[in-house]
Steps between C-alpha positions, in 0.01 A plus 500: 500500500678579827306550823678697769551314826346784704186504284470122525538514879238773531258310276549175691429676830177642354401154373568360848290778652213422264518128584488584871193718440326222307587244768358735764175532306474122471561465875226753573255301290614170656463626858161660423523713814512878524729485802752270330477699176592814695804323648612390154438848361693670779796271438506634144563844649855378569558356154421815300752735664771233503456439126496877437826549690670201338400589143603862549832390648569267207411777256723753671788253514449446127531876446797554734744601232251717312355732765651711773500412868268793577239366256526155660441662838193682364362172368526337842354810668205471258450134584514588868233767448279248319534252787428769760194617306362148473570430868299795632 
């Protein structure tokens, strides 16, 4: 069975993201402070969008030869809209 490099990269980034989320939860429990838990939680606000952008980029690079440039542009416009919607 052959696993595509792009799919493997995307999956590994999602595993990394999950590990970061679990580590953050453990830190929150360890600190046992609402203030520190909020700091840890707010730092996760950076991780999510970065992982989203990176996984989408890897996926689009994996599809480069299969889809048109205009569709690639629409994908990135969609990701931008998601990030703007989450930000506001």
